[in-house]
LUMMI-122012 format. One record per atom (N, C-alpha, C): chain; atom name; x, y, z. Coordinates in steps of 0.02 Angstrom, whole numbers. Each point is the difference from the previous one (the first is absolute). Example, Ala and Ser with C-alpha at 12.3 -4.5 7.8 and 13.67 -1.06 7.14 Angstrom:
2
cadena;atomo;px;py;pz
A;N;660;-284;390
A;CA;-45;59;0
A;C;45;60;0
A;N;-18;53;-36
A;CA;42;59;3
A;C;-39;55;37
REM end
This chain:
177
cadena;atomo;px;py;pz
A;N;2525;4509;4498
A;CA;53;-43;-5
A;C;36;22;34
A;N;53;-59;21
A;CA;37;-8;55
A;C;84;53;-35
A;N;24;24;48
A;CA;82;54;-19
A;C;32;-66;5
A;N;66;8;-38
A;CA;31;-61;-24
A;C;70;34;52
A;N;6;-66;32
A;CA;53;9;56
A;C;63;-20;-42
A;N;66;60;-29
A;CA;32;-9;-62
A;C;84;12;43
A;N;-10;-17;65
A;CA;62;8;35
A;C;81;-39;-15
A;N;33;32;-12
A;CA;65;-51;-3
A;C;24;-32;72
A;N;-7;28;49
A;CA;30;-27;66
A;C;-25;-58;38
A;N;-26;-36;-34
A;CA;-52;-79;42
A;C;48;-47;7
A;N;13;-42;45
A;CA;53;-46;23
A;C;-13;-53;-58
A;N;53;-15;-14
A;CA;43;-53;-53
A;C;33;-63;65
A;N;-24;-68;-11
A;CA;28;-7;46
A;C;93;-33;-14
A;N;41;-1;18
A;CA;78;10;-5
A;C;33;-57;-46
A;N;-49;-70;15
A;CA;19;-47;-46
A;C;-30;-11;-47
A;N;-36;36;-30
A;CA;-54;14;-82
A;C;67;6;-62
A;N;-19;-27;-47
A;CA;51;-2;-40
A;C;15;70;-16
A;N;-49;31;-9
A;CA;10;76;-39
A;C;49;34;29
A;N;-4;-7;85
A;CA;83;39;2
A;C;57;-8;-17
A;N;17;-53;-20
A;CA;56;-25;-30
A;C;-6;59;-75
A;N;-37;32;-28
A;CA;11;43;-55
A;C;6;71;20
A;N;-29;-2;77
A;CA;21;73;-4
A;C;96;-9;49
A;N;-10;-52;32
A;CA;67;-17;30
A;C;73;15;-55
A;N;-29;-66;-44
A;CA;50;39;-60
A;C;7;49;-41
A;N;-49;21;-25
A;CA;7;67;-22
A;C;27;60;40
A;N;-11;-5;55
A;CA;36;64;21
A;C;61;-14;26
A;N;35;-72;23
A;CA;40;-33;-2
A;C;67;37;-47
A;N;-26;-15;-64
A;CA;29;-13;-59
A;C;4;83;-26
A;N;-30;28;2
A;CA;-20;67;-34
A;C;59;44;78
A;N;-29;-16;56
A;CA;40;24;46
A;C;96;-17;-34
A;N;12;-44;6
A;CA;55;-21;-16
A;C;49;36;-47
A;N;-41;-2;-51
A;CA;29;55;-51
A;C;-6;69;15
A;N;-19;21;33
A;CA;-6;73;34
A;C;50;10;22
A;N;31;-57;67
A;CA;41;19;34
A;C;80;-18;-32
A;N;2;-41;-60
A;CA;73;-2;-48
A;C;-7;57;-37
A;N;-63;14;-8
A;CA;17;71;-58
A;C;33;58;35
A;N;-25;1;77
A;CA;13;62;52
A;C;84;-25;27
A;N;21;-26;0
A;CA;57;-49;29
A;C;60;14;-55
A;N;-18;-12;-65
A;CA;40;21;-66
A;C;3;67;11
A;N;-50;51;3
A;CA;12;67;-11
A;C;33;34;60
A;N;-8;-37;54
A;CA;56;27;70
A;C;83;-24;-16
A;N;1;-41;-26
A;CA;64;-38;-12
A;C;38;59;-52
A;N;-49;12;-59
A;CA;43;64;-41
A;C;9;50;8
A;N;8;15;70
A;CA;9;60;45
A;C;-37;81;-41
A;N;-62;-12;-12
A;CA;-36;44;-40
A;C;-11;72;53
A;N;-9;57;-18
A;CA;-30;17;63
A;C;-67;24;-6
A;N;-5;0;51
A;CA;-84;1;21
A;C;-31;17;-31
A;N;10;74;3
A;CA;-57;28;-58
A;C;20;25;-75
A;N;47;-39;-19
A;CA;42;16;-68
A;C;-46;-14;-48
A;N;-8;36;-60
A;CA;-66;-15;-48
A;C;55;-23;-61
A;N;41;-24;9
A;CA;51;1;-75
A;C;-29;-71;-20
A;N;28;-31;-58
A;CA;-5;-69;-37
A;C;44;-50;42
A;N;-18;-18;68
A;CA;35;-76;28
A;C;-61;-24;-23
A;N;22;-73;-13
A;CA;-81;-42;-13
A;C;51;-81;33
A;N;-47;-34;57
A;CA;-14;-52;-13
A;C;-38;-58;-18
A;N;29;-28;-8
A;CA;-65;-80;-41
A;C;-62;40;-53
A;N;23;55;-37
A;CA;-19;41;-59
A;C;-35;41;34
A;N;1;33;30
A;CA;-47;40;46
A;C;38;66;41
A;N;-28;54;-24
A;CA;58;59;42
A;C;-40;0;81
A;N;76;29;18
A;CA;-9;-23;79
A;C;42;83;29
A;N;-3;-23;55
A;CA;20;61;58
A;C;20;-37;65
A;N;26;31;57
A;CA;-1;-4;88
A;C;-60;-8;0
A;N;-31;25;-8
A;CA;-86;15;39
A;C;-36;-34;-38
A;N;12;-25;-61
A;CA;-48;-40;-25
A;C;11;-97;29
A;N;80;-10;-5
A;CA;27;-51;27
A;C;-21;-10;81
A;N;-19;29;37
A;CA;-9;12;72
A;C;-80;-29;-19
A;N;-36;71;-22
A;CA;-87;-42;-13
A;C;-11;-63;-17
A;N;38;-14;-65
A;CA;0;-90;-13
A;C;13;-51;60
A;N;37;26;48
A;CA;31;-60;37
A;C;-46;0;67
A;N;-20;38;7
A;CA;-66;17;44
A;C;-37;-22;-23
A;N;-46;13;-49
A;CA;-75;-45;-34
A;C;19;-64;-14
A;N;61;-15;-17
A;CA;7;-53;-10
A;C;8;-72;72
A;N;5;63;41
A;CA;37;-48;74
A;C;-97;-16;18
A;N;-40;61;-32
A;CA;-55;1;36
A;C;-54;-62;-33
A;N;22;-4;-53
A;CA;-44;-49;-44
A;C;41;-73;29
A;N;57;-5;-1
A;CA;24;-73;42
A;C;-28;-14;70
A;N;-15;67;35
A;CA;-29;-24;62
A;C;-86;-15;-9
A;N;-16;30;-57
A;CA;-59;-46;-25
A;C;-14;-62;-2
A;N;57;-9;-35
A;CA;4;-75;-23
A;C;18;-54;52
A;N;32;36;54
A;CA;12;-43;67
A;C;-57;-9;37
A;N;-42;63;4
A;CA;-73;-2;44
A;C;-32;-45;-27
A;N;-26;30;-68
A;CA;-67;-53;-36
A;C;-57;26;-5
A;N;-54;-35;-12
A;CA;-64;21;2
A;C;-19;63;-14
A;N;-53;24;29
A;CA;-45;30;-5
A;C;49;78;-14
A;N;38;-15;60
A;CA;51;66;-9
A;C;57;10;-69
A;N;7;-49;-50
A;CA;36;-1;-44
A;C;-39;9;-64
A;N;-47;-21;6
A;CA;-46;43;-67
A;C;-24;32;9
A;N;-29;62;61
A;CA;-5;55;15
A;C;64;46;-10
A;N;59;-28;19
A;CA;54;56;-5
A;C;15;-7;-73
A;N;12;-54;-49
A;CA;4;16;-53
A;C;-59;30;-48
A;N;-55;-2;18
A;CA;-40;37;-22
A;C;10;79;12
A;N;36;33;62
A;CA;1;67;9
A;C;74;12;-30
A;N;41;-40;3
A;CA;64;21;-34
A;C;25;-19;-83
A;N;-58;-20;-7
A;CA;-26;-1;-81
A;C;-33;72;-28
A;N;-47;22;49
A;CA;-31;62;-38
A;C;54;65;32
A;N;39;-4;63
A;CA;80;42;-6
A;C;21;-3;-64
A;N;24;-49;-33
A;CA;50;-25;-46
A;C;-27;47;-78
A;N;-60;-11;3
A;CA;-40;17;-68
A;C;-6;83;18
A;N;-2;38;56
A;CA;-5;58;28
A;C;57;32;-14
A;N;61;-27;30
A;CA;57;9;-15
A;C;21;0;-81
A;N;-19;-35;-27
A;CA;9;-1;-81
A;C;-35;75;-35
A;N;-71;-10;41
A;CA;-6;92;-54
A;C;28;69;46
A;N;18;-5;52
A;CA;17;39;39
A;C;74;23;-22
A;N;66;-68;-22
A;CA;47;20;-54
A;C;-17;9;-56
A;N;-35;-29;-38
A;CA;-16;28;-72
A;C;-10;77;4
A;N;-31;21;41
A;CA;-7;95;4
A;C;72;28;26
A;N;29;-36;32
A;CA;51;19;11
A;C;53;1;-30
A;N;0;-46;-49
A;CA;66;-8;-65
A;C;16;61;-28
A;N;65;26;22
A;CA;40;45;-53
A;C;-34;81;22
A;N;2;-28;72
A;CA;1;58;46
A;C;68;7;60
A;N;-27;52;43
A;CA;46;-19;51
A;C;-8;-12;50
A;N;-71;-20;8
A;CA;-17;-51;59
A;C;23;-68;-12
A;N;14;-25;-49
A;CA;19;-75;-3
A;C;53;-21;32
A;N;-26;-19;55
A;CA;60;-4;65
A;C;10;-68;-1
A;N;-43;-46;-26
A;CA;20;-65;-2
A;C;21;-9;-61
A;N;21;27;-46
A;CA;26;-5;-67
A;C;-26;-41;-31
A;N;-78;4;-20
A;CA;-48;-66;-36
A;C;28;38;-56
A;N;-8;-58;-71
A;CA;6;18;-39
A;C;-69;-50;-52
A;N;-9;-19;-48
A;CA;-61;2;-34
A;C;5;-98;22
A;N;42;-36;-21
A;CA;17;-69;37
A;C;-21;17;76
A;N;16;25;41
A;CA;-25;2;87
A;C;-72;-6;-8
A;N;-25;60;-34
A;CA;-52;-7;0
A;C;-68;-41;-33
A;N;36;-42;-58
A;CA;-36;-58;-6
A;C;34;-68;56
A;N;53;4;12
A;CA;3;-48;56
A;C;-64;2;47
A;N;5;75;43
A;CA;-45;17;48
A;C;-71;-26;-21
A;N;-35;4;-77
A;CA;-70;-18;16
A;C;7;-78;-35
A;N;42;-40;-6
A;CA;2;-55;-8
A;C;-3;-49;73
A;N;34;38;36
A;CA;33;-48;61
A;C;-86;26;29
A;N;-30;69;24
A;CA;-62;1;18
A;C;-60;-28;-32
A;N;7;-9;-45
A;CA;-58;-52;-40
A;C;13;-54;28
A;N;53;-39;5
A;CA;21;-80;11
A;C;-31;10;63
A;N;34;36;67
A;CA;-21;-3;57
A;C;-64;0;14
A;N;-21;36;-31
A;CA;-97;0;0
A;C;-19;-51;-11
A;N;25;-34;-57
A;CA;-35;-82;2
A;C;12;-41;36
A;N;76;11;32
A;CA;14;-47;57
A;C;-66;-4;32
A;N;-7;71;29
A;CA;-27;12;72
A;C;-87;-21;-24
A;N;-22;12;-46
A;CA;-76;-17;-32
A;C;6;-79;-4
A;N;22;-20;-10
A;CA;-21;-94;-26
A;C;-20;-16;43
A;N;-57;-22;-27
A;CA;-23;-37;58
A;C;-76;42;33
A;N;10;31;7
A;CA;-34;74;38
A;C;-33;29;-39
A;N;2;9;-58
A;CA;-28;58;-48
A;C;-39;-41;-44
A;N;-72;-3;-50
A;CA;-10;-28;-34
A;C;-72;3;-12
A;N;-6;-29;-43
A;CA;-106;-17;-2
A;C;-22;-53;4
A;N;60;-59;-24
A;CA;2;-59;17
A;C;41;-44;42
A;N;-3;36;62
A;CA;27;-60;39
A;C;-7;-62;27
A;N;14;-57;-5
A;CA;-16;-56;17
A;C;-32;25;83
A;N;-62;-55;-8
A;CA;-33;-9;78
A;C;36;5;59
A;N;52;-56;1
A;CA;37;-14;54
A;C;63;41;23
A;N;-14;67;-25
A;CA;42;48;-6
A;C;-4;41;57
A;N;69;18;67
A;CA;-52;30;66
A;C;-19;64;-34
A;N;36;51;-49
A;CA;-36;65;-12
A;C;-81;-3;-26
A;N;3;-58;-56
A;CA;-77;-16;-5
A;C;-59;26;37
A;N;57;-67;57
A;CA;-53;-30;63
A;C;-17;66;34
A;N;37;53;10
A;CA;1;45;44
A;C;-45;52;-22
A;N;13;10;-51
A;CA;-55;54;-50
A;C;-83;-37;-25
A;N;-7;-74;38
A;CA;-52;-23;-40
A;C;-10;-68;66
A;N;-21;53;79
A;CA;1;-49;54
A;C;-69;-60;-18
A;N;-41;46;-11
A;CA;-73;-53;3
A;C;9;-55;-46
A;N;7;14;-84
A;CA;13;-42;-31
A;C;50;-42;33
A;N;45;7;2
A;CA;69;-41;21
A;C;-40;-54;74
A;N;-41;57;38
A;CA;-22;-70;43
A;C;-47;-42;-14
A;N;-36;0;-35
A;CA;-56;-35;-32
A;C;42;-52;-37
A;N;26;25;-45
A;CA;58;-48;-18
A;C;40;-51;29
A;N;14;29;75
A;CA;51;-54;37
A;C;-47;-27;28
A;N;-54;20;19
A;CA;-66;-57;42
A;C;-35;-42;-50
A;N;-1;-1;-72
A;CA;-14;-29;-47
A;C;52;-49;-15
A;N;46;-2;-3
A;CA;79;-51;15
A;C;-6;-26;35
A;N;-21;23;74
A;CA;14;-58;53
A;C;-71;-32;11
A;N;-23;13;-38
A;CA;-95;-28;18
A;C;3;-48;-73
A;N;22;-8;-32
A;CA;3;-22;-69
A;C;-58;25;-41
A;N;-42;57;-2
A;CA;-46;29;-10
A;C;29;54;-80
A;N;-59;-6;-50
A;CA;43;52;-44
A;C;-18;62;6
A;N;40;48;-38
A;CA;36;76;17
A;C;-68;32;-9
A;N;-40;20;20
A;CA;-46;52;-34
A;C;-18;65;30
A;N;-60;38;-10
A;CA;-14;66;31
A;C;-35;-24;68
A;N;2;47;55
A;CA;-33;-6;37
A;C;-70;-13;7
A;N;-22;-66;17
A;CA;-84;14;-6
A;C;-41;57;51
REM end
C-alpha cells in the first residue's frame, strides 16, 4: 500500500476560483479585528486593564486591541497575497485562535488574565478560529475533491496523468493495462 501524501502546501494557481474564498475570508475577518482593535484604542482603555471595558460586546484592553490590529493586518495581508499563502495563513491563525480560546478560558477569573477575556471573548475566539480554519481548508481537504482540483491532482499524480492522457487522446479513463 502506498503512503498518502497529505501535505497542505502544494501549489494552487493564483487564478483558481478557490483563492477567492481564502482572500475574502481573510480580508473580512481581518477588517473586523482591525475595527475592534481601533475602537478599543480610541476608548483609551489601560494597556493591561482587566476592568469591564467593552467594545462591540466584547471585553477588551489596550493589549488585546493592539493584538487584534496586528492579527487583523496579517489576515488582510493574506487577502492581498492570496493563493496558498492565504489558505495556509488562515489554517495557522485559526488554530491559534482556538488555542487562545482554551488558554484564556483557563485564565478567566485569575490574575494572569492580562487580555481581560470574558466568556464572550472565549466564544468569539473559538468561532473565529473555526471560521478561519474552514476558509483555509476549503477546497484543500476532503474525501470527495473533484479531479480537476489542483490539490487532488497533487495527491494523485499517477491517476491525474492517466486522466489527462485519456482526455487528450479521446480514450476512456481506466486502470493501466
